C-alpha positions as CSV (number, residue, x, y, z in Angstrom):
1,M,-0.2,0.0,-0.1
2,T,3.0,2.6,1.0
3,A,4.3,1.5,-2.5
4,L,0.9,2.4,-4.2
5,I,0.6,5.7,-2.1
6,D,4.3,7.3,-3.0
7,H,3.2,6.4,-6.4
8,S,0.2,8.6,-6.7
9,R,0.9,10.9,-3.7
10,D,1.9,13.8,-5.6
11,D,-0.9,13.4,-8.2
12,Y,-3.5,13.2,-5.5
13,G,-2.1,13.3,-2.1
14,V,-1.7,11.2,0.6
15,V,-5.1,11.6,2.9
16,P,-7.4,11.6,0.0
17,I,-5.6,8.5,-1.0
18,C,-5.8,7.1,2.2
19,K,-9.3,7.6,2.2
20,E,-9.9,5.1,-0.5
21,L,-7.9,2.8,0.9
22,P,-8.0,0.7,4.5
23,I,-4.8,2.9,5.8
24,A,-4.8,5.7,8.2
25,P,-2.7,8.6,6.8
26,S,-0.3,8.5,10.0
27,T,0.1,5.1,9.7
28,Y,2.0,6.0,6.1
29,H,3.6,8.7,8.1
30,R,5.1,6.2,10.9
31,Y,5.8,4.3,8.3
32,K,8.5,6.4,5.8
33,Y,9.7,7.8,9.1
34,L,11.1,4.3,10.5
35,E,12.0,3.6,7.0
36,Q,14.0,6.2,7.1
37,N,15.5,6.2,10.6
38,P,15.7,2.0,11.2
39,E,17.4,3.2,14.4
40,R,14.0,4.7,15.8
41,R,12.0,1.2,15.2
42,S,11.0,-0.9,18.2
43,Q,13.2,-3.6,19.5
44,R,11.0,-6.4,18.4
45,A,11.4,-5.0,15.1
46,R,14.7,-4.5,14.9
47,H,15.5,-8.3,16.9
48,H,13.6,-10.2,14.2
49,E,15.1,-8.1,11.4
50,R,18.1,-9.8,12.9
51,L,16.6,-13.4,13.4
52,M,14.8,-13.1,9.5
53,P,17.7,-13.7,8.0
54,E,19.0,-16.6,10.5
55,V,15.8,-18.6,10.1
56,Q,16.0,-18.2,6.2
57,R,19.1,-19.7,6.7
58,V,18.4,-23.1,8.8
59,W,15.2,-23.5,6.1
60,E,16.9,-23.3,3.2
61,E,19.9,-25.4,4.9
62,N,17.9,-28.6,5.4
63,H,16.9,-28.1,1.8
64,R,13.2,-27.2,2.7
65,H,12.0,-29.2,4.8
66,Y,12.2,-27.6,8.0
67,G,8.8,-26.5,9.7
68,A,8.4,-23.6,12.9
69,R,9.4,-26.6,14.7
70,K,12.2,-28.2,13.9
71,V,13.9,-24.5,12.8
72,W,13.0,-23.0,16.2
73,N,14.7,-26.8,17.6
74,Q,17.9,-26.0,15.3
75,L,18.1,-22.1,16.3
76,N,17.7,-23.2,19.9
77,R,21.2,-25.7,19.7
78,E,22.3,-23.0,17.7
79,T,22.4,-21.2,20.3
80,I,20.4,-18.6,19.2
81,S,17.3,-17.7,22.1
82,V,13.8,-17.2,20.5
83,A,10.3,-18.0,21.2
84,R,8.8,-21.0,18.9
85,C,5.9,-18.5,17.9
86,T,8.5,-16.2,16.7
87,V,9.5,-18.5,14.5
88,E,6.3,-19.3,13.1
89,R,5.9,-15.9,12.5
90,L,8.9,-14.9,10.8
91,M,8.5,-18.3,8.1
92,K,5.2,-17.2,7.5
93,Q,5.8,-13.2,7.1
94,L,8.8,-14.8,5.0
95,G,6.8,-17.0,2.5
96,L,8.2,-20.2,4.3
97,E,6.3,-23.8,4.8
98,G,7.7,-26.9,5.8
99,V,7.1,-30.3,4.0
100,R,3.6,-31.6,5.1
101,R,3.2,-35.7,6.1
102,G,0.9,-38.2,4.5
103,K,-1.4,-38.2,1.4
104,R,-4.0,-35.5,0.9
105,C,-7.8,-37.0,1.4
106,K,-9.2,-36.7,-2.1
107,T,-13.3,-36.0,-1.2
108,T,-14.3,-35.0,-4.3
109,I,-14.2,-37.1,-7.4
110,P,-15.5,-35.9,-10.7
111,D,-17.3,-37.3,-13.5
112,D,-17.0,-35.5,-16.0
113,A,-20.2,-37.6,-18.0
114,A,-22.1,-36.7,-15.0
115,H,-25.3,-34.9,-15.6
116,K,-24.6,-31.2,-14.1
117,P,-27.5,-29.6,-13.2
118,L,-28.2,-25.5,-14.3
119,D,-27.5,-22.2,-11.7
120,L,-31.1,-21.1,-11.7
121,V,-30.3,-18.5,-9.3
122,Q,-27.5,-16.9,-11.2
123,R,-25.2,-16.8,-7.9
124,E,-27.4,-14.6,-6.8
125,F,-28.7,-15.9,-3.1
126,T,-31.5,-12.9,-2.0
127,A,-34.5,-13.7,-1.1
128,S,-37.3,-11.0,-1.1
129,R,-40.0,-13.6,1.1
130,P,-39.2,-16.8,3.3
131,N,-39.3,-19.8,0.9
132,Q,-39.0,-17.9,-1.5
133,L,-35.4,-19.8,-2.0
134,W,-33.7,-22.8,-1.1
135,V,-30.6,-23.6,-2.0
136,A,-28.3,-26.8,-1.3
137,D,-24.7,-28.1,-0.6
138,I,-22.8,-30.9,0.7
139,T,-19.5,-30.9,3.3
140,Y,-17.9,-33.9,4.9
141,V,-17.0,-34.5,8.5
142,A,-14.2,-36.4,9.8
143,M,-14.6,-38.7,11.9
144,W,-12.6,-41.0,13.9
145,S,-12.2,-43.7,11.5
146,R,-13.9,-42.4,8.1
147,F,-15.5,-39.4,6.8
148,V,-19.7,-38.4,6.8
149,Y,-20.8,-36.8,4.5
150,V,-23.7,-34.1,5.4
151,A,-25.9,-33.2,2.8
152,F,-28.8,-30.1,3.6
153,V,-31.2,-27.8,2.1
154,V,-31.3,-24.4,3.5
155,N,-33.8,-21.7,3.2
156,V,-32.2,-18.3,2.2
157,I,-33.8,-16.0,3.7
158,S,-34.1,-17.3,7.1
159,R,-30.8,-19.3,6.8
160,Y,-33.0,-21.7,8.3
161,I,-32.1,-25.8,8.1
162,V,-35.1,-27.0,6.1
163,G,-33.5,-30.3,5.5
164,W,-31.0,-32.1,5.8
165,R,-29.2,-35.9,5.6
166,V,-26.0,-38.0,7.0
167,Q,-24.5,-41.2,5.1
168,K,-21.1,-42.5,5.3
169,P,-21.1,-43.2,1.2
170,M,-20.8,-40.3,-0.5
171,Q,-24.1,-41.6,-3.1
172,T,-27.3,-41.1,-4.1
173,R,-30.6,-42.7,-4.3
174,S,-33.7,-41.1,-5.6
175,D,-35.7,-43.1,-3.1
176,S,-33.9,-40.8,0.4
177,G,-35.2,-38.0,1.3
178,C,-34.7,-35.2,3.5
179,T,-34.4,-36.1,7.4
């Protein structure tokens, strides 16, 4: 946002631009002041700036596999005292992620040959009176040993659940009614 304000400030001024963006003019001016005077930043900000290259280094040295917990453990082994939540925050700020174990659970397998119903409401989920528009959805709930699937119908205006059904397999039957 500051780059956008810097680019357009000569044409429009800082205050009018900030009225259109979700940023206060004082926040912009404080950011620019600290950018010019880095020694005036908070102790935490300076500490984080010193830690960022270390977090990046540990993550790179370990083939980009380590997550926040392992990076934190490695930094502490190297006598770089830091809190785990700080490592998590810095990794998120740097866009770093560890490798995740396990296979992804694929819950939806589309059938290209199946009939796809038309979007009769054109993605406009509003109604002016009760029972004018009902919409349906399906979701899954993870249980200890498997997933169960929940289908439900909702009245758009009141958001009241009109009907629902829970099943272990995700299959449709013409004789099954809503519960």
